[in-house]
C-alpha positions as CSV (number, residue, x, y, z in Angstrom):
1,X,82.8,79.6,122.9
2,X,79.6,81.1,121.7
3,X,80.8,84.7,122.2
4,X,84.0,84.0,120.3
5,X,81.9,82.6,117.4
6,X,79.7,85.8,117.4
7,X,82.6,88.3,117.2
8,X,84.6,86.2,114.7
9,X,81.5,85.9,112.5
10,X,81.0,89.7,112.6
11,X,84.7,90.2,111.7
12,X,84.4,87.8,108.8
13,X,81.3,89.5,107.5
14,X,82.9,93.0,107.7
15,X,86.1,91.6,106.1
16,X,84.1,90.2,103.2
17,X,82.4,93.6,102.7
18,X,85.7,95.5,102.8
19,X,87.3,93.1,100.2
20,X,84.2,93.4,98.0
21,X,84.6,97.2,97.9
22,X,81.5,98.1,100.0
23,X,83.9,100.2,102.1
24,X,86.7,101.8,100.1
25,X,90.3,102.4,101.3
26,X,90.4,105.4,103.6
27,X,86.6,105.3,104.1
28,X,85.2,105.5,107.6
29,X,83.1,102.5,108.8
30,X,79.8,103.1,110.6
31,X,80.1,104.0,114.3
32,X,80.5,101.3,116.9
33,X,77.0,102.1,118.1
34,X,75.6,101.6,114.6
35,X,77.5,98.4,114.0
36,X,76.6,97.0,117.3
37,X,72.9,97.7,116.6
38,X,73.2,96.2,113.1
39,X,74.6,92.9,114.4
40,X,72.5,92.9,117.6
41,X,75.5,92.7,120.0
42,X,77.0,94.8,122.7
43,X,79.9,97.2,122.1
44,X,82.4,94.9,123.8
45,X,81.6,92.1,121.3
46,X,81.8,94.6,118.4
47,X,85.2,95.8,119.6
48,X,86.5,92.3,119.6
49,X,85.5,92.0,116.0
50,X,87.1,95.3,115.1
51,X,90.3,94.3,116.9
52,X,90.5,91.2,114.8
53,X,90.1,93.3,111.6
54,X,92.9,95.6,112.8
55,X,95.2,92.6,113.5
56,X,94.5,91.4,109.9
57,X,95.6,94.8,108.6
58,X,92.2,95.8,107.2
59,X,91.2,98.7,109.5
60,X,92.7,101.2,111.9
61,X,90.9,102.9,114.8
62,X,91.5,106.6,115.4
63,X,90.6,107.9,118.8
64,X,87.9,110.4,118.6
65,X,87.4,109.9,114.8
66,X,86.3,106.3,114.2
67,X,87.3,103.2,112.4
68,X,88.8,103.6,108.9
69,X,89.6,101.0,106.1
70,X,93.3,100.8,105.6
71,X,94.5,101.2,102.0
72,X,96.2,98.1,100.6
73,X,99.9,98.6,100.1
74,X,101.0,99.2,96.5
75,X,104.3,97.9,95.2
76,X,106.7,100.6,94.0
77,X,109.8,100.0,92.0
78,X,112.7,102.3,92.9
79,X,115.1,101.3,90.2
80,X,114.9,100.3,86.5
81,X,114.1,103.7,85.0
82,X,110.3,103.2,84.7
83,X,108.2,106.3,85.7
84,X,105.9,105.7,88.7
85,X,102.6,106.4,86.8
86,X,103.7,104.1,84.0
87,X,104.3,101.3,86.5
88,X,101.0,101.8,88.4
89,X,99.0,102.0,85.1
90,X,100.6,98.7,83.9
91,X,99.6,97.2,87.3
92,X,96.0,98.0,86.5
93,X,95.4,101.0,88.7
94,X,93.3,104.0,87.6
95,X,95.4,107.2,87.8
96,X,94.8,110.9,87.9
97,X,97.5,113.6,88.2
98,X,96.4,116.9,89.6
99,X,98.6,120.0,89.1
100,X,99.5,121.7,92.4
101,X,102.2,124.3,91.6
102,X,104.4,125.3,88.7
103,X,107.2,127.9,89.4
104,X,110.8,128.7,88.6
105,X,113.7,129.2,91.0
106,X,117.5,129.1,91.2
107,X,119.2,125.8,91.9
108,X,120.8,125.2,95.3
109,X,124.4,124.1,95.5
110,X,123.4,120.4,96.0
111,X,120.8,120.5,93.3
112,X,123.3,122.1,90.9
113,X,125.7,119.3,91.7
114,X,123.1,116.6,91.1
115,X,121.9,118.1,87.8
116,X,125.4,119.1,86.8
117,X,124.5,122.7,86.1
118,X,125.7,126.1,87.2
119,X,124.8,127.2,90.8
120,X,121.6,129.4,90.7
121,X,120.7,128.1,87.3
122,X,117.0,128.7,86.9
123,X,115.1,125.4,87.2
124,X,111.4,124.6,86.5
125,X,109.6,123.1,89.5
126,X,106.5,121.1,88.8
127,X,104.5,119.8,91.8
128,X,101.5,117.4,91.3
129,X,99.3,115.1,93.4
130,X,98.9,111.6,92.0
131,X,95.6,109.8,92.8
132,X,95.5,106.1,92.6
133,X,92.0,104.5,92.2
134,X,90.5,107.7,93.3
135,X,92.6,108.2,96.5
136,X,95.5,110.6,97.1
137,X,98.6,108.5,97.0
138,X,101.7,110.4,96.1
139,X,103.0,114.0,96.1
140,X,105.4,114.4,93.1
141,X,107.9,117.2,92.5
142,X,110.0,117.4,89.4
143,X,112.9,119.8,89.4
144,X,113.5,120.2,85.7
145,X,116.6,121.5,83.8
146,X,114.5,123.6,81.5
147,X,117.5,124.9,79.6
148,X,118.0,121.4,78.4
149,X,114.3,120.7,77.6
150,X,113.1,123.3,75.2
151,X,109.3,123.8,75.3
152,X,108.7,121.6,78.4
153,X,106.5,124.1,80.1
154,X,104.1,124.0,77.2
155,X,103.6,120.2,77.3
156,X,103.3,119.5,81.0
157,X,99.6,120.2,81.3
158,X,97.4,117.1,81.1
159,X,100.3,114.7,80.9
160,X,100.1,111.7,83.3
161,X,103.7,110.4,82.7
162,X,106.7,112.6,83.1
163,X,108.5,110.1,80.9
164,X,106.1,111.0,78.1
165,X,106.7,114.7,78.7
166,X,110.5,114.2,78.4
167,X,110.1,112.2,75.3
168,X,108.0,114.9,73.7
169,X,110.9,117.3,74.5
170,X,113.3,115.2,72.5
171,X,114.7,112.9,75.3
172,X,114.7,109.6,73.5
173,X,115.5,107.3,76.4
174,X,115.0,108.9,79.8
175,X,116.5,106.6,82.5
176,X,116.7,106.6,86.3
177,X,120.4,106.6,87.2
178,X,120.4,107.1,91.0
179,X,117.9,106.6,93.7
180,X,117.7,107.6,97.3
181,X,114.9,106.5,99.7
182,X,114.5,107.8,103.3
183,X,111.6,108.0,105.8
184,X,110.4,111.5,106.8
185,X,108.7,112.0,110.2
186,X,105.0,112.7,110.4
187,X,104.1,116.1,109.0
188,X,100.5,117.5,109.4
189,X,100.6,119.4,106.2
190,X,101.8,116.5,104.2
191,X,99.4,114.2,105.9
192,X,96.5,116.3,104.7
193,X,97.7,116.3,101.1
194,X,98.2,112.5,101.1
195,X,94.9,111.8,102.7
196,X,96.3,110.3,105.9
197,X,93.8,110.1,108.8
198,X,96.5,111.3,111.1
199,X,100.1,112.3,110.4
200,X,102.3,109.2,109.9
201,X,105.7,108.4,108.4
202,X,106.2,109.3,104.7
203,X,108.5,107.5,102.2
204,X,110.6,110.2,100.5
205,X,112.2,109.0,97.3
206,X,114.6,111.1,95.2
207,X,115.7,110.0,91.7
208,X,118.0,111.5,89.1
209,X,116.7,111.2,85.5
210,X,119.1,111.4,82.6
211,X,119.0,111.2,78.9
212,X,120.5,108.3,77.0
213,X,123.7,110.4,76.6
214,X,124.0,110.9,80.4
215,X,122.7,114.4,80.6
216,X,120.8,115.1,83.8
217,X,117.4,116.6,83.2
218,X,115.1,115.9,86.1
219,X,115.7,115.7,89.9
220,X,112.5,113.9,90.9
221,X,111.0,113.5,94.4
222,X,108.1,111.4,95.6
223,X,106.4,111.5,99.0
224,X,104.1,108.5,99.8
225,X,102.3,107.4,102.9
226,X,104.7,104.7,104.3
227,X,101.7,102.5,105.3
228,X,100.6,102.3,101.6
229,X,103.9,101.4,99.9
230,X,105.9,98.3,99.4
231,X,109.3,98.9,97.8
232,X,110.6,96.7,95.1
233,X,114.4,96.7,94.3
234,X,115.8,95.8,90.9
235,X,119.5,95.3,90.2
236,X,121.0,97.6,87.5
237,X,124.0,96.8,85.3
238,X,127.2,97.9,87.0
239,X,128.1,100.3,84.2
240,X,124.9,102.3,84.8
241,X,126.0,103.4,88.3
242,X,126.5,107.1,88.9
243,X,128.2,108.5,92.0
244,X,125.4,109.3,94.4
245,X,127.1,111.9,96.7
246,X,125.4,114.9,95.0
247,X,122.1,113.1,95.2
248,X,122.5,112.3,98.9
249,X,123.3,116.0,99.6
250,X,120.4,117.2,97.6
251,X,118.0,114.9,99.5
252,X,119.1,116.4,102.8
253,X,118.7,120.0,101.8
């Protein structure tokens, strides 16, 4: 009874410190040896406390690496037309978008079908890393129909919201018309870019963005650590539906 009280008390104290922000999401806790010394207990007792924290979803143990604070899941809307950074900012998160790559290439057959352009049409590819509250959260890739967006390459730099970029290029009411979500298997390269301690499943979202007149301008992709995301679905009016076959094909390229 006394031993249970000791490890549960340790778990409660560490939980309070995590929730208070002493240990940030993704941060490594002190070693088992250091924690056992701090609380004056043996490692077996300390491991009982860590196991309780893991069951509560607060930490994860990585063999050979240590104990890490698990990031809290963030709710993501996948319909409704609101750009992801817009949504996260409205939810009170601090955001930073880092440019990774900007290049041009010809459209594949599936991409051309989704964007309703000619095969091999030159498209602008813009890849960025979105940080939420100081932590890598989402790899973003926008495949932009540059021929429909005059001057877009000049307004990308420093812009947090792609919706704002499109509006500056004359798109009055950019809207998300079709969405596809799948789960990609663990990938070491992706894990490193997303700040995963070890490779884990990644939510892969693809969305087709259109103007108010129904002209496709952006084939958008997001990759997010599946452990950090909670998807939110919102019904759309029936007349906003767009056949999604081209989008499904593009997602599987």
